[in-house]
Phi, psi and omega in degrees: 000321182302315180299320179296317178297318179297317179297312180298316180297318178296317177301312182296318177301312182298314181294317179301314179299316180298316181292329180284340183295325183203136182294345178270353179290146177230163174242136179241119182236129181206153173226192185305305181264340178078025182232300186285294181294319176298315180299320178302311183291321179293317179295321176300316180295318179300318178292323180296311187281325188246019178302323181292345178257015175088012179276115175251186184297322180296314180294320179296314179296320179295313180300313180299315179299319179293321184277330188268328186231157178286329182267007177064025178245086182283276179274117185244341179290123186304320181293326178288318177299314181300320182292325175299317178296318178300316181298317178298317180297324176296315180296323183276004179064025174280338171254112183299147179306323182297329178287318181294322186273358179295135176277141180237146176249120177280116185257341181198153172231127181242121178249126177251142177285152177281142177294149180268000000 
């Protein structure tokens, strides 16, 4: 999780800096379908850039869904939605820095087959 937060924060810093350099600059973010992973990163950026204006993870996800899709369902994969909320909590200091920076050791991976 820590690496993901660092990646998202670096992405948000870079995009914010680029957009601030010139009012004509734009950011283009895309993935295969342009909805889930792209939406996660855009929502993370919206919370990063507009937190001071009251934009939290819920508002960012709602705004993205309204603008990106006809059915207002932008980011729909639960883990991606959850990660937008985690990122917002990190920005809002609801997740302490000490928790984010803790090193973890992966000791096992267990894969179970799906029932038929």
